[in-house]
Biopython code that builds the backbone (N, CA, C, O; Angstrom):
import numpy as np
from Bio.PDB.StructureBuilder import StructureBuilder

atoms = [
    (1, "UNK", "N", (15.524, 16.741, 4.756)),
    (1, "UNK", "CA", (15.130, 15.462, 4.207)),
    (1, "UNK", "C", (14.429, 15.707, 2.885)),
    (1, "UNK", "O", (13.546, 16.560, 2.802)),
    (2, "UNK", "N", (14.804, 14.983, 1.865)),
    (2, "UNK", "CA", (14.200, 15.161, 0.557)),
    (2, "UNK", "C", (12.924, 14.357, 0.452)),
    (2, "UNK", "O", (12.746, 13.335, 1.114)),
    (3, "UNK", "N", (12.046, 14.847, -0.397)),
    (3, "UNK", "CA", (10.756, 14.181, -0.586)),
    (3, "UNK", "C", (10.837, 13.284, -1.813)),
    (3, "UNK", "O", (11.267, 13.721, -2.880)),
    (4, "UNK", "N", (10.428, 12.043, -1.662)),
    (4, "UNK", "CA", (10.449, 11.074, -2.742)),
    (4, "UNK", "C", (9.041, 10.934, -3.289)),
    (4, "UNK", "O", (8.124, 10.558, -2.558)),
    (5, "UNK", "N", (8.863, 11.232, -4.562)),
    (5, "UNK", "CA", (7.548, 11.117, -5.192)),
    (5, "UNK", "C", (7.536, 9.907, -6.114)),
    (5, "UNK", "O", (8.431, 9.734, -6.941)),
    (6, "UNK", "N", (6.526, 9.083, -5.964)),
    (6, "UNK", "CA", (6.342, 7.923, -6.821)),
    (6, "UNK", "C", (5.048, 8.129, -7.576)),
    (6, "UNK", "O", (3.989, 8.280, -6.968)),
    (7, "UNK", "N", (5.122, 8.137, -8.883)),
    (7, "UNK", "CA", (3.924, 8.333, -9.689)),
    (7, "UNK", "C", (3.504, 7.014, -10.312)),
    (7, "UNK", "O", (4.316, 6.107, -10.497)),
    (8, "UNK", "N", (2.248, 6.925, -10.624)),
    (8, "UNK", "CA", (1.740, 5.739, -11.286)),
    (8, "UNK", "C", (1.316, 4.632, -10.340)),
    (8, "UNK", "O", (0.854, 3.584, -10.791)),
    (9, "UNK", "N", (1.460, 4.838, -9.047)),
    (9, "UNK", "CA", (1.051, 3.839, -8.065)),
    (9, "UNK", "C", (-0.332, 4.232, -7.574)),
    (9, "UNK", "O", (-0.480, 5.206, -6.835)),
    (10, "UNK", "N", (-1.327, 3.492, -7.976)),
    (10, "UNK", "CA", (-2.706, 3.867, -7.680)),
    (10, "UNK", "C", (-3.000, 3.880, -6.186)),
    (10, "UNK", "O", (-3.803, 4.687, -5.716)),
    (11, "UNK", "N", (-2.362, 3.001, -5.447)),
    (11, "UNK", "CA", (-2.590, 2.953, -4.007)),
    (11, "UNK", "C", (-2.224, 4.270, -3.366)),
    (11, "UNK", "O", (-3.006, 4.811, -2.584)),
    (12, "UNK", "N", (-1.057, 4.802, -3.674)),
    (12, "UNK", "CA", (-0.601, 6.063, -3.089)),
    (12, "UNK", "C", (-1.469, 7.226, -3.522)),
    (12, "UNK", "O", (-1.793, 8.089, -2.706)),
    (13, "UNK", "N", (-1.854, 7.267, -4.791)),
    (13, "UNK", "CA", (-2.693, 8.351, -5.274)),
    (13, "UNK", "C", (-4.051, 8.334, -4.604)),
    (13, "UNK", "O", (-4.582, 9.392, -4.265)),
    (14, "UNK", "N", (-4.627, 7.156, -4.403)),
    (14, "UNK", "CA", (-5.924, 7.065, -3.744)),
    (14, "UNK", "C", (-5.837, 7.540, -2.301)),
    (14, "UNK", "O", (-6.752, 8.199, -1.808)),
    (15, "UNK", "N", (-4.749, 7.212, -1.625)),
    (15, "UNK", "CA", (-4.591, 7.641, -0.246)),
    (15, "UNK", "C", (-4.412, 9.146, -0.151)),
    (15, "UNK", "O", (-4.967, 9.784, 0.743)),
    (16, "UNK", "N", (-3.637, 9.718, -1.072)),
    (16, "UNK", "CA", (-3.383, 11.150, -1.035)),
    (16, "UNK", "C", (-4.653, 11.932, -1.326)),
    (16, "UNK", "O", (-4.948, 12.912, -0.643)),
    (17, "UNK", "N", (-5.398, 11.514, -2.321)),
    (17, "UNK", "CA", (-6.609, 12.230, -2.704)),
    (17, "UNK", "C", (-7.780, 11.930, -1.775)),
    (17, "UNK", "O", (-8.789, 12.634, -1.809)),
    (18, "UNK", "N", (-7.661, 10.906, -0.954)),
    (18, "UNK", "CA", (-8.741, 10.551, -0.050)),
    (18, "UNK", "C", (-9.920, 9.939, -0.778)),
    (18, "UNK", "O", (-11.059, 10.076, -0.332)),
    (19, "UNK", "N", (-9.671, 9.272, -1.879)),
    (19, "UNK", "CA", (-10.752, 8.698, -2.664)),
    (19, "UNK", "C", (-11.107, 7.321, -2.157)),
    (19, "UNK", "O", (-10.930, 6.320, -2.852)),
    (20, "UNK", "N", (-11.598, 7.283, -0.968)),
    (20, "UNK", "CA", (-12.025, 6.037, -0.360)),
    (20, "UNK", "C", (-13.532, 6.141, -0.227)),
    (20, "UNK", "O", (-14.063, 7.229, -0.008)),
    (21, "UNK", "N", (-14.219, 5.029, -0.357)),
    (21, "UNK", "CA", (-15.677, 5.050, -0.323)),
    (21, "UNK", "C", (-16.241, 5.428, 1.037)),
    (21, "UNK", "O", (-16.803, 4.580, 1.731)),
    (22, "UNK", "N", (-16.102, 6.668, 1.419)),
    (22, "UNK", "CA", (-16.599, 7.129, 2.713)),
    (22, "UNK", "C", (-17.781, 8.059, 2.518)),
    (22, "UNK", "O", (-18.067, 8.506, 1.407)),
    (23, "UNK", "N", (-18.461, 8.341, 3.618)),
    (23, "UNK", "CA", (-19.654, 9.173, 3.584)),
    (23, "UNK", "C", (-19.264, 10.639, 3.445)),
    (23, "UNK", "O", (-18.277, 11.080, 4.033)),
    (24, "UNK", "N", (-20.041, 11.397, 2.664)),
    (24, "UNK", "CA", (-19.907, 12.838, 2.508)),
    (24, "UNK", "C", (-18.523, 13.269, 2.051)),
    (24, "UNK", "O", (-18.123, 14.399, 2.329)),
    (25, "UNK", "N", (-17.788, 12.426, 1.369)),
    (25, "UNK", "CA", (-16.506, 12.807, 0.827)),
    (25, "UNK", "C", (-15.368, 12.846, 1.827)),
    (25, "UNK", "O", (-14.231, 13.107, 1.434)),
    (26, "UNK", "N", (-15.623, 12.598, 3.101)),
    (26, "UNK", "CA", (-14.539, 12.589, 4.080)),
    (26, "UNK", "C", (-14.354, 11.167, 4.578)),
    (26, "UNK", "O", (-15.317, 10.496, 4.951)),
    (27, "UNK", "N", (-13.110, 10.714, 4.580)),
    (27, "UNK", "CA", (-12.819, 9.343, 4.969)),
    (27, "UNK", "C", (-12.220, 9.318, 6.365)),
    (27, "UNK", "O", (-11.389, 10.159, 6.707)),
    (28, "UNK", "N", (-12.640, 8.363, 7.158)),
    (28, "UNK", "CA", (-12.034, 8.224, 8.479)),
    (28, "UNK", "C", (-10.694, 7.519, 8.322)),
    (28, "UNK", "O", (-10.439, 6.861, 7.313)),
    (29, "UNK", "N", (-9.859, 7.662, 9.313)),
    (29, "UNK", "CA", (-8.533, 7.065, 9.282)),
    (29, "UNK", "C", (-8.632, 5.550, 9.155)),
    (29, "UNK", "O", (-7.854, 4.929, 8.431)),
    (30, "UNK", "N", (-9.585, 4.965, 9.855)),
    (30, "UNK", "CA", (-9.792, 3.517, 9.802)),
    (30, "UNK", "C", (-10.182, 3.070, 8.393)),
    (30, "UNK", "O", (-9.694, 2.048, 7.910)),
    (31, "UNK", "N", (-11.062, 3.833, 7.730)),
    (31, "UNK", "CA", (-11.474, 3.490, 6.370)),
    (31, "UNK", "C", (-10.294, 3.552, 5.403)),
    (31, "UNK", "O", (-10.152, 2.691, 4.535)),
    (32, "UNK", "N", (-9.459, 4.558, 5.555)),
    (32, "UNK", "CA", (-8.307, 4.706, 4.670)),
    (32, "UNK", "C", (-7.352, 3.535, 4.856)),
    (32, "UNK", "O", (-6.864, 2.976, 3.875)),
    (33, "UNK", "N", (-7.079, 3.158, 6.100)),
    (33, "UNK", "CA", (-6.174, 2.040, 6.358)),
    (33, "UNK", "C", (-6.740, 0.717, 5.855)),
    (33, "UNK", "O", (-6.017, -0.084, 5.261)),
    (34, "UNK", "N", (-8.027, 0.487, 6.090)),
    (34, "UNK", "CA", (-8.636, -0.754, 5.619)),
    (34, "UNK", "C", (-8.628, -0.837, 4.102)),
    (34, "UNK", "O", (-8.391, -1.906, 3.539)),
    (35, "UNK", "N", (-8.885, 0.281, 3.436)),
    (35, "UNK", "CA", (-8.860, 0.295, 1.977)),
    (35, "UNK", "C", (-7.443, 0.044, 1.462)),
    (35, "UNK", "O", (-7.257, -0.687, 0.489)),
    (36, "UNK", "N", (-6.457, 0.640, 2.103)),
    (36, "UNK", "CA", (-5.063, 0.450, 1.683)),
    (36, "UNK", "C", (-4.632, -1.004, 1.849)),
    (36, "UNK", "O", (-3.989, -1.567, 0.963)),
    (37, "UNK", "N", (-4.982, -1.609, 2.975)),
    (37, "UNK", "CA", (-4.622, -3.011, 3.204)),
    (37, "UNK", "C", (-5.343, -3.907, 2.203)),
    (37, "UNK", "O", (-4.769, -4.887, 1.727)),
    (38, "UNK", "N", (-6.577, -3.587, 1.881)),
    (38, "UNK", "CA", (-7.320, -4.355, 0.888)),
    (38, "UNK", "C", (-6.679, -4.279, -0.486)),
    (38, "UNK", "O", (-6.603, -5.283, -1.194)),
    (39, "UNK", "N", (-6.216, -3.092, -0.867)),
    (39, "UNK", "CA", (-5.570, -2.943, -2.173)),
    (39, "UNK", "C", (-4.227, -3.661, -2.201)),
    (39, "UNK", "O", (-3.855, -4.238, -3.223)),
    (40, "UNK", "N", (-3.509, -3.631, -1.105)),
    (40, "UNK", "CA", (-2.236, -4.351, -1.036)),
    (40, "UNK", "C", (-2.478, -5.852, -1.148)),
    (40, "UNK", "O", (-1.712, -6.568, -1.793)),
    (41, "UNK", "N", (-3.538, -6.313, -0.521)),
    (41, "UNK", "CA", (-3.894, -7.729, -0.621)),
    (41, "UNK", "C", (-4.218, -8.104, -2.067)),
    (41, "UNK", "O", (-3.829, -9.176, -2.530)),
    (42, "UNK", "N", (-4.925, -7.232, -2.777)),
    (42, "UNK", "CA", (-5.243, -7.498, -4.182)),
    (42, "UNK", "C", (-3.980, -7.576, -5.029)),
    (42, "UNK", "O", (-3.867, -8.430, -5.908)),
    (43, "UNK", "N", (-3.029, -6.679, -4.761)),
    (43, "UNK", "CA", (-1.774, -6.688, -5.511)),
    (43, "UNK", "C", (-1.013, -7.982, -5.238)),
    (43, "UNK", "O", (-0.427, -8.563, -6.152)),
    (44, "UNK", "N", (-1.020, -8.438, -3.982)),
    (44, "UNK", "CA", (-0.352, -9.693, -3.627)),
    (44, "UNK", "C", (-1.015, -10.876, -4.338)),
    (44, "UNK", "O", (-0.327, -11.769, -4.833)),
    (45, "UNK", "N", (-2.336, -10.881, -4.387)),
    (45, "UNK", "CA", (-3.053, -11.967, -5.066)),
    (45, "UNK", "C", (-2.778, -11.960, -6.562)),
    (45, "UNK", "O", (-2.658, -13.017, -7.181)),
    (46, "UNK", "N", (-2.677, -10.773, -7.140)),
    (46, "UNK", "CA", (-2.366, -10.659, -8.562)),
    (46, "UNK", "C", (-0.959, -11.205, -8.835)),
    (46, "UNK", "O", (-0.736, -11.875, -9.844)),
    (47, "UNK", "N", (-0.027, -10.923, -7.948)),
    (47, "UNK", "CA", (1.339, -11.436, -8.104)),
    (47, "UNK", "C", (1.350, -12.957, -7.990)),
    (47, "UNK", "O", (2.044, -13.632, -8.751)),
    (48, "UNK", "N", (0.588, -13.497, -7.047)),
    (48, "UNK", "CA", (0.503, -14.956, -6.916)),
    (48, "UNK", "C", (-0.050, -15.597, -8.195)),
    (48, "UNK", "O", (0.443, -16.631, -8.645)),
    (49, "UNK", "N", (-1.072, -14.971, -8.766)),
    (49, "UNK", "CA", (-1.655, -15.493, -10.002)),
    (49, "UNK", "C", (-0.653, -15.425, -11.148)),
    (49, "UNK", "O", (-0.597, -16.330, -11.980)),
    (50, "UNK", "N", (0.139, -14.354, -11.194)),
    (50, "UNK", "CA", (1.138, -14.223, -12.259)),
    (50, "UNK", "C", (2.225, -15.281, -12.118)),
    (50, "UNK", "O", (2.716, -15.799, -13.121)),
    (51, "UNK", "N", (2.606, -15.609, -10.889)),
    (51, "UNK", "CA", (3.615, -16.642, -10.669)),
    (51, "UNK", "C", (3.071, -18.008, -11.075)),
    (51, "UNK", "O", (3.784, -18.802, -11.688)),
    (52, "UNK", "N", (1.814, -18.286, -10.737)),
    (52, "UNK", "CA", (1.198, -19.555, -11.145)),
    (52, "UNK", "C", (1.112, -19.658, -12.666)),
    (52, "UNK", "O", (1.317, -20.727, -13.241)),
    (53, "UNK", "N", (0.806, -18.530, -13.307)),
    (53, "UNK", "CA", (0.740, -18.520, -14.766)),
    (53, "UNK", "C", (2.136, -18.736, -15.362)),
    (53, "UNK", "O", (2.281, -19.406, -16.385)),
    (54, "UNK", "N", (3.152, -18.173, -14.725)),
    (54, "UNK", "CA", (4.525, -18.373, -15.185)),
    (54, "UNK", "C", (4.919, -19.842, -15.093)),
    (54, "UNK", "O", (5.612, -20.359, -15.969)),
    (55, "UNK", "N", (4.481, -20.507, -14.041)),
    (55, "UNK", "CA", (4.802, -21.922, -13.867)),
    (55, "UNK", "C", (4.200, -22.775, -14.972)),
    (55, "UNK", "O", (4.716, -23.847, -15.286)),
    (56, "UNK", "N", (3.113, -22.302, -15.559)),
    (56, "UNK", "CA", (2.487, -23.060, -16.647)),
    (56, "UNK", "C", (2.864, -22.510, -18.019)),
    (56, "UNK", "O", (2.156, -22.739, -18.999)),
    (57, "UNK", "N", (3.986, -21.781, -18.087)),
    (57, "UNK", "CA", (4.475, -21.305, -19.379)),
    (57, "UNK", "C", (4.089, -19.884, -19.706)),
    (57, "UNK", "O", (4.061, -19.518, -20.881)),
    (58, "UNK", "N", (3.791, -19.071, -18.718)),
    (58, "UNK", "CA", (3.389, -17.690, -18.949)),
    (58, "UNK", "C", (4.568, -16.763, -19.200)),
    (58, "UNK", "O", (5.707, -17.206, -19.348)),
    (59, "UNK", "N", (4.274, -15.472, -19.244)),
    (59, "UNK", "CA", (5.255, -14.433, -19.532)),
    (59, "UNK", "C", (6.064, -14.102, -18.281)),
    (59, "UNK", "O", (5.495, -13.775, -17.240)),
    (60, "UNK", "N", (7.383, -14.185, -18.382)),
    (60, "UNK", "CA", (8.240, -13.938, -17.224)),
    (60, "UNK", "C", (8.266, -12.448, -16.854)),
    (60, "UNK", "O", (8.364, -12.105, -15.676)),
    (61, "UNK", "N", (8.178, -11.570, -17.849)),
    (61, "UNK", "CA", (8.228, -10.142, -17.531)),
    (61, "UNK", "C", (7.000, -9.709, -16.748)),
    (61, "UNK", "O", (7.102, -8.905, -15.821)),
    (62, "UNK", "N", (5.843, -10.237, -17.115)),
    (62, "UNK", "CA", (4.618, -9.902, -16.383)),
    (62, "UNK", "C", (4.698, -10.403, -14.947)),
    (62, "UNK", "O", (4.264, -9.718, -14.021)),
    (63, "UNK", "N", (5.246, -11.584, -14.766)),
    (63, "UNK", "CA", (5.382, -12.135, -13.416)),
    (63, "UNK", "C", (6.354, -11.307, -12.589)),
    (63, "UNK", "O", (6.096, -11.040, -11.415)),
    (64, "UNK", "N", (7.462, -10.902, -13.185)),
    (64, "UNK", "CA", (8.440, -10.096, -12.458)),
    (64, "UNK", "C", (7.876, -8.728, -12.086)),
    (64, "UNK", "O", (8.095, -8.242, -10.976)),
    (65, "UNK", "N", (7.157, -8.117, -13.008)),
    (65, "UNK", "CA", (6.554, -6.812, -12.727)),
    (65, "UNK", "C", (5.523, -6.930, -11.610)),
    (65, "UNK", "O", (5.487, -6.095, -10.707)),
    (66, "UNK", "N", (4.692, -7.954, -11.669)),
    (66, "UNK", "CA", (3.679, -8.164, -10.628)),
    (66, "UNK", "C", (4.321, -8.405, -9.267)),
    (66, "UNK", "O", (3.860, -7.884, -8.251)),
    (67, "UNK", "N", (5.391, -9.199, -9.255)),
    (67, "UNK", "CA", (6.067, -9.469, -7.992)),
    (67, "UNK", "C", (6.728, -8.212, -7.439)),
    (67, "UNK", "O", (6.720, -7.998, -6.227)),
    (68, "UNK", "N", (7.293, -7.388, -8.292)),
    (68, "UNK", "CA", (7.929, -6.148, -7.836)),
    (68, "UNK", "C", (6.894, -5.160, -7.307)),
    (68, "UNK", "O", (7.133, -4.484, -6.306)),
    (69, "UNK", "N", (5.743, -5.073, -7.977)),
    (69, "UNK", "CA", (4.661, -4.215, -7.474)),
    (69, "UNK", "C", (4.209, -4.676, -6.101)),
    (69, "UNK", "O", (3.992, -3.860, -5.205)),
    (70, "UNK", "N", (4.065, -5.989, -5.935)),
    (70, "UNK", "CA", (3.645, -6.529, -4.644)),
    (70, "UNK", "C", (4.682, -6.232, -3.572)),
    (70, "UNK", "O", (4.326, -5.880, -2.447)),
    (71, "UNK", "N", (5.957, -6.369, -3.905)),
    (71, "UNK", "CA", (7.018, -6.088, -2.946)),
    (71, "UNK", "C", (7.033, -4.614, -2.554)),
    (71, "UNK", "O", (7.169, -4.278, -1.378)),
    (72, "UNK", "N", (6.891, -3.740, -3.546)),
    (72, "UNK", "CA", (6.905, -2.305, -3.251)),
    (72, "UNK", "C", (5.709, -1.903, -2.394)),
    (72, "UNK", "O", (5.861, -1.107, -1.468)),
    (73, "UNK", "N", (4.530, -2.435, -2.682)),
    (73, "UNK", "CA", (3.352, -2.087, -1.893)),
    (73, "UNK", "C", (3.477, -2.617, -0.472)),
    (73, "UNK", "O", (3.044, -1.961, 0.475)),
    (74, "UNK", "N", (4.069, -3.804, -0.315)),
    (74, "UNK", "CA", (4.276, -4.356, 1.027)),
    (74, "UNK", "C", (5.291, -3.518, 1.806)),
    (74, "UNK", "O", (5.097, -3.260, 2.994)),
    (75, "UNK", "N", (6.365, -3.095, 1.152)),
    (75, "UNK", "CA", (7.354, -2.244, 1.805)),
    (75, "UNK", "C", (6.746, -0.903, 2.204)),
    (75, "UNK", "O", (7.076, -0.358, 3.257)),
    (76, "UNK", "N", (5.854, -0.369, 1.358)),
    (76, "UNK", "CA", (5.155, 0.872, 1.693)),
    (76, "UNK", "C", (4.291, 0.685, 2.927)),
    (76, "UNK", "O", (4.270, 1.541, 3.811)),
    (77, "UNK", "N", (3.579, -0.433, 2.990)),
    (77, "UNK", "CA", (2.739, -0.704, 4.151)),
    (77, "UNK", "C", (3.585, -0.817, 5.426)),
    (77, "UNK", "O", (3.188, -0.318, 6.479)),
    (78, "UNK", "N", (4.736, -1.466, 5.333)),
    (78, "UNK", "CA", (5.616, -1.598, 6.492)),
    (78, "UNK", "C", (6.127, -0.229, 6.935)),
    (78, "UNK", "O", (6.198, 0.052, 8.131)),
    (79, "UNK", "N", (6.482, 0.618, 5.978)),
    (79, "UNK", "CA", (6.981, 1.949, 6.324)),
    (79, "UNK", "C", (5.893, 2.798, 6.971)),
    (79, "UNK", "O", (6.167, 3.536, 7.918)),
    (80, "UNK", "N", (4.676, 2.704, 6.474)),
    (80, "UNK", "CA", (3.561, 3.431, 7.092)),
    (80, "UNK", "C", (3.352, 2.941, 8.520)),
    (80, "UNK", "O", (3.145, 3.745, 9.429)),
    (81, "UNK", "N", (3.404, 1.628, 8.721)),
    (81, "UNK", "CA", (3.271, 1.077, 10.068)),
    (81, "UNK", "C", (4.368, 1.597, 10.983)),
    (81, "UNK", "O", (4.099, 1.980, 12.121)),
    (82, "UNK", "N", (5.597, 1.613, 10.494)),
    (82, "UNK", "CA", (6.714, 2.096, 11.307)),
    (82, "UNK", "C", (6.542, 3.562, 11.675)),
    (82, "UNK", "O", (6.827, 3.960, 12.805)),
    (83, "UNK", "N", (6.081, 4.359, 10.731)),
    (83, "UNK", "CA", (5.863, 5.784, 11.011)),
    (83, "UNK", "C", (4.734, 5.978, 12.019)),
    (83, "UNK", "O", (4.822, 6.835, 12.898)),
    (84, "UNK", "N", (3.671, 5.176, 11.890)),
    (84, "UNK", "CA", (2.570, 5.280, 12.850)),
    (84, "UNK", "C", (3.021, 4.894, 14.255)),
    (84, "UNK", "O", (2.658, 5.554, 15.230)),
    (85, "UNK", "N", (3.804, 3.836, 14.359)),
    (85, "UNK", "CA", (4.316, 3.431, 15.668)),
    (85, "UNK", "C", (5.241, 4.484, 16.258)),
    (85, "UNK", "O", (5.205, 4.752, 17.459)),
    (86, "UNK", "N", (6.055, 5.069, 15.425)),
    (86, "UNK", "CA", (6.956, 6.125, 15.882)),
    (86, "UNK", "C", (6.166, 7.335, 16.384)),
    (86, "UNK", "O", (6.504, 7.916, 17.415)),
    (87, "UNK", "N", (5.123, 7.709, 15.660)),
    (87, "UNK", "CA", (4.290, 8.833, 16.085)),
    (87, "UNK", "C", (3.568, 8.512, 17.389)),
    (87, "UNK", "O", (3.466, 9.368, 18.268)),
    (88, "UNK", "N", (3.069, 7.291, 17.522)),
    (88, "UNK", "CA", (2.399, 6.885, 18.752)),
    (88, "UNK", "C", (3.355, 6.944, 19.938)),
    (88, "UNK", "O", (2.996, 7.436, 21.008)),
    (89, "UNK", "N", (4.578, 6.440, 19.746)),
    (89, "UNK", "CA", (5.556, 6.463, 20.833)),
    (89, "UNK", "C", (5.913, 7.891, 21.228)),
    (89, "UNK", "O", (6.087, 8.191, 22.409)),
    (90, "UNK", "N", (6.020, 8.762, 20.241)),
    (90, "UNK", "CA", (6.341, 10.154, 20.539)),
    (90, "UNK", "C", (5.199, 10.839, 21.293)),
    (90, "UNK", "O", (5.432, 11.612, 22.223)),
    (91, "UNK", "N", (3.985, 10.552, 20.889)),
    (91, "UNK", "CA", (2.817, 11.147, 21.580)),
    (91, "UNK", "C", (2.725, 10.599, 22.986)),
    (91, "UNK", "O", (2.410, 11.346, 23.912)),
    (92, "UNK", "N", (2.993, 9.314, 23.176)),
    (92, "UNK", "CA", (2.901, 8.740, 24.527)),
    (92, "UNK", "C", (3.963, 9.292, 25.463)),
    (92, "UNK", "O", (3.782, 9.255, 26.680)),
    (93, "UNK", "N", (5.057, 9.799, 24.932)),
    (93, "UNK", "CA", (6.100, 10.401, 25.770)),
    (93, "UNK", "C", (5.786, 11.835, 26.172)),
    (93, "UNK", "O", (6.432, 12.391, 27.060)),
    (94, "UNK", "N", (4.798, 12.430, 25.520)),
    (94, "UNK", "CA", (4.445, 13.832, 25.844)),
    (94, "UNK", "C", (3.857, 13.906, 27.246)),
    (94, "UNK", "O", (3.117, 13.023, 27.681)),
    (95, "UNK", "N", (4.201, 14.968, 27.929)),
    (95, "UNK", "CA", (3.633, 15.175, 29.266)),
    (95, "UNK", "C", (2.384, 16.036, 29.136)),
    (95, "UNK", "O", (2.346, 17.010, 28.384)),
    (96, "UNK", "N", (1.371, 15.647, 29.887)),
    (96, "UNK", "CA", (0.099, 16.361, 29.810)),
    (96, "UNK", "C", (0.008, 17.391, 30.895)),
    (96, "UNK", "O", (-0.996, 18.097, 30.993)),
]
sb = StructureBuilder()
sb.init_structure("model")
sb.init_model(0)
sb.init_chain("A")
sb.init_seg("    ")
for serial, (resi, resn, name, xyz) in enumerate(atoms, 1):
    if name == "N":
        sb.init_residue(resn, " ", resi, " ")
    sb.init_atom(name, np.array(xyz, "f"), 0.0, 1.0, " ", f" {name:<3s}", serial, name[0])
structure = sb.get_structure()
């Protein structure tokens, strides 16, 4: 399986580097997920604002870029959820 690298996406870089506001430089899994969902929510809100601005005569390219960023971040969140569920199902099938 090939590895797909996406650069310039701050959400992914923050998750990889673990730069979440946690104690002593180590972030718990819950903190990382909450921060990621919060950033995705911000991207969605920014896209909504760009669409509203477009409706009042704003720049179409900015609106399209914002909407695409929001779509990509949402798809990333869905893929992470799917991978987590898959890992959970695999662990639950393990015999102890």
